[in-house]
C-alpha positions in Angstrom: 0.4 -1.9 -24.5 -2.6 -1.7 -22.1 -2.5 -2.7 -18.4 -4.4 -5.9 -19.4 -1.7 -7.0 -21.8 1.4 -6.1 -19.7 3.4 -9.0 -18.6 5.6 -7.5 -15.9 3.7 -4.7 -14.2 0.6 -5.4 -12.1 -1.6 -3.1 -10.0 1.4 -2.0 -7.9 4.6 -2.4 -9.8 6.3 -5.7 -10.5 6.0 -8.5 -8.0 6.9 -12.2 -7.8 9.1 -14.9 -6.3 12.5 -13.5 -5.8 15.1 -14.8 -8.3 12.4 -16.2 -10.5 11.1 -14.4 -13.5 10.1 -11.6 -13.4 11.8 -10.8 -10.1 15.3 -11.6 -11.3 18.5 -9.6 -11.4 18.4 -9.6 -15.2 14.9 -8.0 -15.2 15.9 -5.6 -12.5 18.9 -4.5 -14.5 16.8 -4.0 -17.6 14.4 -1.9 -15.6 17.2 0.3 -14.3 18.4 0.9 -17.8 14.9 1.6 -19.2 14.0 3.8 -16.2 17.1 6.0 -16.9 16.2 6.4 -20.5 12.5 7.3 -19.8 13.5 9.8 -17.2 16.1 11.4 -19.4 13.6 11.6 -22.3 10.9 13.2 -20.2 13.1 16.3 -19.5 15.2 15.0 -16.6 18.9 15.6 -16.1 21.5 14.4 -18.6 22.6 12.2 -15.6 19.2 11.3 -14.0 19.3 10.9 -10.2 17.3 8.0 -8.8 16.6 7.2 -5.1 16.5 3.5 -4.2 15.1 2.1 -1.0 14.0 -1.3 0.2 12.3 -3.3 2.9 14.1 -6.0 4.9 13.9 -9.0 2.7 17.0 -11.1 2.0 16.5 -10.7 -1.7 16.6 -6.9 -1.4 20.4 -7.0 -1.9 20.1 -8.9 -5.1 17.4 -6.6 -6.7 19.0 -3.4 -5.3 22.4 -4.2 -6.8 20.9 -5.1 -10.2 18.8 -2.0 -10.6 21.7 0.2 -9.5 23.9 -1.5 -12.1 21.4 -0.9 -14.8 21.0 2.8 -13.9 24.8 3.4 -13.7 25.3 1.6 -17.0 23.1 4.2 -18.7 24.9 7.1 -17.0 22.4 7.6 -14.2 23.3 8.3 -10.6 21.8 6.4 -7.6 21.1 7.5 -4.1 20.8 4.5 -1.8 18.8 4.9 1.5 18.5 1.3 2.7 15.5 0.0 4.6 12.8 2.7 4.7 9.0 2.6 4.4 7.5 3.0 0.9 6.1 6.5 1.7 9.5 7.5 2.9 11.0 6.8 -0.5 8.3 9.0 -2.0 9.2 11.7 0.4 13.0 11.4 -0.1 12.6 11.4 -3.9 10.9 14.8 -3.8 13.1 16.1 -0.9 16.3 15.3 -2.8 14.9 16.7 -6.1 15.5 13.3 -7.6 14.1 12.3 -11.0 12.6 9.1 -9.8 12.3 6.8 -6.8 12.5 3.0 -6.6 11.1 1.0 -3.7 12.1 -2.7 -3.5 9.3 -4.5 -1.6 6.6 -7.1 -1.9 4.6 -5.3 0.7 2.5 -7.8 2.7 3.7 -10.8 0.8 6.0 -13.5 2.5 9.8 -13.0 2.5 10.3 -15.3 -0.5 8.6 -12.7 -2.8 9.9 -9.3 -3.8 8.7 -6.4 -5.9 9.5 -3.0 -7.3 7.4 0.2 -7.0 8.3 3.3 -9.0 7.8 7.0 -8.1 8.1 10.1 -10.3 10.0 13.3 -9.3 6.7 14.5 -7.8 6.5 11.6 -5.4 3.5 10.0 -7.1 3.5 6.4 -8.4 4.1 5.9 -12.1 0.9 5.7 -14.1 0.0 2.6 -16.2 1.1 4.4 -19.4 4.6 5.0 -18.2 5.0 1.5 -16.8 3.9 0.2 -20.3 6.6 2.3 -21.9 9.2 0.9 -19.5 8.0 -2.6 -20.2 8.4 -2.1 -24.0 12.0 -0.8 -23.5 12.8 -3.7 -21.2 12.0 -6.3 -23.8 15.4 -5.5 -25.5 17.3 -5.5 -22.2 16.5 -1.9 -21.6 19.7 -0.4 -23.1 18.7 0.2 -26.8 22.4 0.0 -27.5 23.0 3.2 -25.5 25.1 2.0 -22.6 27.8 4.3 -21.4 31.5 3.8 -21.1 34.4 5.7 -19.5 33.4 8.9 -17.8 29.8 8.4 -19.0 29.2 5.6 -16.4 27.1 6.7 -13.4 27.9 6.6 -9.8 26.3 5.7 -6.5 26.3 7.1 -3.0 24.3 6.7 0.2 22.0 9.1 2.0 22.9 8.4 5.6 20.3 10.7 7.2 17.2 9.6 5.1 15.5 8.0 8.0 15.9 11.0 10.2 14.6 13.3 7.5 11.5 11.2 7.1 10.9 11.0 10.9 10.9 14.8 11.1 8.5 15.0 8.2 6.1 12.6 9.9 6.3 14.5 13.2 5.4 17.7 11.3 2.0 16.0 10.3 1.1 15.8 14.0 -0.4 19.1 15.5 2.2 21.1 17.4 -0.2 21.8 20.2 -0.7 18.1 21.0 1.6 15.6 22.7 1.6 11.8 23.1 3.2 12.1 26.6 2.0 9.1 28.6 0.0 7.5 25.8 0.7 3.7 25.8 1.1 2.4 22.3 1.7 -1.2 21.1 3.5 -0.9 17.7 3.9 -4.0 15.4 6.4 -3.2 12.6 6.1 -6.6 10.9 9.9 -7.0 11.0 9.8 -4.8 7.9 10.9 -1.4 6.5 9.6 0.6 9.5 11.3 -1.3 12.2 13.5 1.7 13.2 11.4 4.6 11.7 8.0 3.9 13.4 9.3 3.5 17.0 11.4 6.7 16.6 8.4 8.7 15.5 6.0 7.8 18.3 8.8 7.8 21.0 10.0 11.3 20.0 6.4 12.5 20.2 6.3 11.3 23.8 4.5 8.0 23.6 5.3 5.0 25.8 5.9 2.5 23.0 5.9 -1.3 23.2 7.5 -2.2 19.9 6.9 -5.7 18.4 8.5 -7.3 15.4 11.5 -5.0 15.2 14.2 -7.6 14.7 14.3 -8.4 11.0 16.6 -11.2 9.8 15.7 -11.1 6.1 13.3 -14.0 6.4 10.8 -13.0 9.1 9.1 -10.0 7.5 5.3 -10.3 7.8 5.6 -13.7 9.4 2.8 -14.1 11.9 3.0 -10.4 12.7 2.1 -6.9 11.4 -1.2 -5.8 9.7 -1.9 -9.3 8.4 -1.9 -10.7 12.0 -3.2 -7.9 14.3 -4.0 -10.6 16.9 -0.4 -10.3 18.1 -0.8 -6.6 18.9 -4.3 -7.1 20.2 -3.0 -9.6 22.8 -0.3 -7.2 23.9 -2.8 -4.3 24.1 -5.0 -6.3 26.5 -1.9 -7.4 28.5 -0.4 -3.9 28.9 -3.5 -1.7 29.0 -2.3 0.3 26.0 -4.5 2.9 24.4 -4.0 1.7 20.9 -2.4 -1.0 18.8 -0.8 0.0 15.5 0.1 -2.7 13.1 2.0 -2.0 9.9 2.7 -4.2 6.9 6.2 -5.0 5.4 6.7 -1.6 3.7 4.5 0.4 6.1 2.3 2.0 3.5 -0.8 0.6 5.3 -2.0 0.2 8.9 -4.6 -1.8 10.8 -5.5 -0.5 14.2 -6.5 -2.2 17.5 -8.6 -0.3 20.1 -7.9 -0.4 23.8 -10.2 -3.4 24.2 -8.1 -5.4 21.8 -10.7 -5.2 19.0 -9.5 -4.7 15.4 -10.4 -1.5 13.6 -9.9 -1.9 9.8 -9.4 0.6 7.0 -13.1 1.1 6.3 -13.8 2.1 9.9 -10.8 4.4 10.0 -11.9 6.0 6.7 -15.5 6.5 8.0 -14.1 8.1 11.2 -11.6 10.4 9.4 -14.1 11.4 6.7 -16.8 12.3 9.2 -14.4 14.5 11.2 -13.1 16.1 8.0 -16.6 16.9 6.9 -17.3 18.4 10.4 -14.1 20.5 10.2 -14.8 21.4 6.6 -11.5 20.0 5.5 -12.7 17.1 3.3 -12.4 18.4 -0.3 -15.8 18.4 -2.0 -17.1 16.4 0.9 -15.9 13.3 -1.0 -14.1 10.2 0.2 -12.4 8.0 -2.5 -12.1 4.3 -1.9 -12.1 1.1 -4.0 -14.7 -1.5 -4.9 -13.6 -3.7 -2.1 -14.8 -1.4 0.7 -18.0 -2.3 2.5 -21.1 -0.5 1.3 -21.7 0.4 4.9 -18.9 3.0 4.4 -21.0 4.7 1.8 -24.0 4.9 4.2 -21.8 6.3 7.0 -20.2 9.1 4.8 -23.6 10.0 3.4 -25.0 10.2 6.9 -22.2 12.6 7.8 -23.1 14.8 4.8 -20.6 13.6 2.3 -20.3 11.1 -0.5 -18.1 8.2 -1.7 -16.4 7.7 -5.1 -15.1 4.3 -5.9 -12.2 3.1 -8.1 -10.5 -0.1 -9.1 -8.4 -2.0 -6.5 -5.1 -0.4 -5.7 -4.1 2.7 -3.7 -2.5 4.1 -6.9 -5.9 4.3 -8.6 -7.4 5.9 -5.5 -4.6 8.6 -5.7 -5.1 9.1 -9.4 -8.8 9.7 -8.9 -8.1 12.1 -6.0 -5.6 14.1 -8.1 -7.9 14.2 -11.2 -11.0 15.4 -9.3 -9.4 17.5 -6.6 -10.2 15.3 -3.6 -7.8 15.1 -0.6 -8.7 11.9 1.3 -9.1 8.3 0.3 -8.0 4.8 1.0 -8.6 1.0 1.0 -10.2 -1.4 3.4 -6.8 -3.1 3.7 -5.4 0.0 5.5 -3.9 2.1 2.7 -4.9 5.6 3.8 -4.0 8.6 1.7 -4.0 12.1 3.3 -3.0 14.1 0.2 -2.3 17.3 2.2 0.5 15.4 3.9 1.7 12.7 1.5 1.5 11.4 -2.1 0.8 7.8 -1.2 -0.5 5.5 1.5 1.4 5.9 4.8 0.6 3.7 7.8 2.5 5.8 10.4 1.0 9.0 9.2 -2.5 7.5 9.3 -2.0 6.3 12.8 -1.0 9.8 13.8 -4.2 11.2 12.4 -6.3 8.9 14.5 -4.3 9.7 17.6 -4.9 13.3 16.9 -8.7 12.7 16.9 -8.5 10.6 20.1 -6.5 13.4 21.9 -8.6 16.3 20.7 -11.9 14.6 21.6 -10.6 12.9 24.7 -12.2 9.6 23.7 -10.8 6.1 23.4 -10.7 4.5 20.0 -13.4 2.0 20.9 -15.9 4.8 21.5 -14.9 6.7 18.4 -15.2 3.6 16.2 -18.4 2.2 17.8 -21.3 2.9 15.6 -19.3 5.0 13.1 -20.6 2.6 10.4 -23.1 -0.2 10.2 -21.4 -2.9 8.1 -23.4 -4.9 5.6 -22.5 -8.5 6.0 -19.5 -9.2 3.8 -17.3 -12.2 2.9 -14.0 -12.1 1.1 -12.4 -15.3 -0.1 -8.8 -15.3 -1.3 -7.4 -18.4 -2.9 -4.6 -19.6 -5.2 -5.2 -20.1 -8.9 -3.0 -21.8 -11.5 -3.8 -19.1 -14.1 -5.7 -15.9 -14.6 -8.0 -16.4 -17.5 -10.3 -13.3 -18.0 -13.5 -13.8 -15.9 -15.6 -12.8 -18.8 -14.3 -15.7 -20.8 -15.5 -18.3 -18.2 -19.1 -19.0 -19.0 -19.8 -21.2 -15.9 -18.4 -18.5 -13.6 -20.4 -15.9 -15.4 -23.6 -18.0 -15.0 -23.2 -18.5 -11.2 -22.3 -14.8 -10.6 -25.5 -13.9 -12.5 -27.6 -16.3 -10.4 -26.1 -15.0 -7.1 -26.7 -11.4 -8.2 -30.3 -12.2 -9.0 -30.8 -13.7 -5.6 -29.3 -10.7 -3.8 -31.1 -8.1 -5.9 -30.6 -4.5 -4.7 -29.6 -5.7 -1.2 -26.2 -7.0 -2.1 -23.3 -7.2 -4.6 -20.7 -9.6 -6.0 -17.2 -8.8 -7.0 -14.8 -11.4 -8.6 -11.3 -10.4 -9.5 -7.7 -11.6 -9.6 -5.0 -10.2 -7.4 -2.8 -7.7 -9.2 0.2 -8.8 -7.1 -0.2 -12.5 -6.4 -1.4 -15.7 -8.2 -4.7 -15.5 -6.3 -8.4 -14.8 -7.1 -10.7 -12.9 -4.8 -14.5 -13.4 -4.4 -16.3 -10.7 -2.5 -20.0 -11.0 -1.7 -22.2 -8.6 0.4 -25.8 -9.2 1.4 -28.2 -9.1 4.4 -27.5 -12.7 5.5 -24.0 -13.8 6.5 -24.9 -17.5 6.2 -26.2 -17.0 2.7 -23.4 -14.9 1.4 -20.8 -17.3 2.8 -22.5 -20.1 0.8 -22.7 -17.9 -2.3 -19.0 -17.0 -2.1 -18.0 -20.6 -1.7 -20.1 -21.7 -4.6 -18.5 -19.0 -6.9 -15.1 -20.0 -5.7 -15.6 -23.7 -6.4 -16.9 -23.0 -9.9 -14.0 -20.7 -10.6 -11.4 -23.2 -9.5 -13.1 -26.0 -11.5 -13.3 -24.0 -14.7 -9.7 -22.7 -14.4 -8.5 -26.2 -14.0 
């Protein structure tokens, strides 16, 4: 079963409307059963131990209970940690020597959605091949007739100090010789998984923290706040005179920053800045930054000017990490704010990334606006994201192929076109880059209209 033919797993686990297929209790239980079998077969314990965490969505209770039941029914044991950022689950999985980790989250999606991300004992996300194996097992309910009875049934307990352990780990990534004493920070936690963790980290390091969106009620995660709406933090930065605005998404695995002037600094700019400093410090492995096809081509130019190079992958931080591990690279990320510092973490971590930028600001004694200004010259880019009723392969749509070809011919070597479906939502994305913003806006709209028409 290839990634293209899988029905449940997308580019980042399973995701969908909560309590509708595939995000139902039945599917979650089947996944718990299948996961226990796969872990046991791969050399894990006779009673596999699995860490389960979640964000703050109302449906998290439903999915958490179902997965736990599935694992216990197959003789596995579950360690529950409650709301914790996705990278925190990766850390706790390795820290507790667990066989696997499960994060229940739909990341930046609205509260009505939910999802499941899986981590191996090494803290890295499951590869496509392993997810395909799980999906095949789940087709039969996940049990294969091997459910346990009596003393063979598994058990569950809670790790009460998981958040504290993760906070300490994050603080260790910040240089001991530096302090955030007196640094004003506006921190938007998106009413999500980091609503307690993130304020604790920055406060304990000495910062003067103005925390926004830290009152989750199960329904307000990502709602007009967090990394999807950095305007909220930007307004507060201008109001309070803060040095930086830090905006996280629902599971805090990505970050979008705001400088002291209230201007947004996206993932591409942050990657350019960090890559340039790592090249300067001789800490960027093979002088190479790994990013996805969505990043602006200006990022390539910036890294090249600093003496390095860029390697691109398909969309998804998981694929960035896989390329980093395969080729021995240590830094990568996405325009959307997933930033992976492999010397510190196995997956994108928004809090950790913000700490790395604060480190640069303090060491150089410069505000973020000055550091980001001129770090990269962006090629005009437009990205349209829109709902689609179905996801027919782009290559099977002749009219779409024709207009893409026409636009690429007009742009020549001065631009590019990327059309793809979201791996986590029922949406299509059209990205166009070129020398003229007015022209690429028109090109992107034309491609979108043809795609919608042909799909209908």
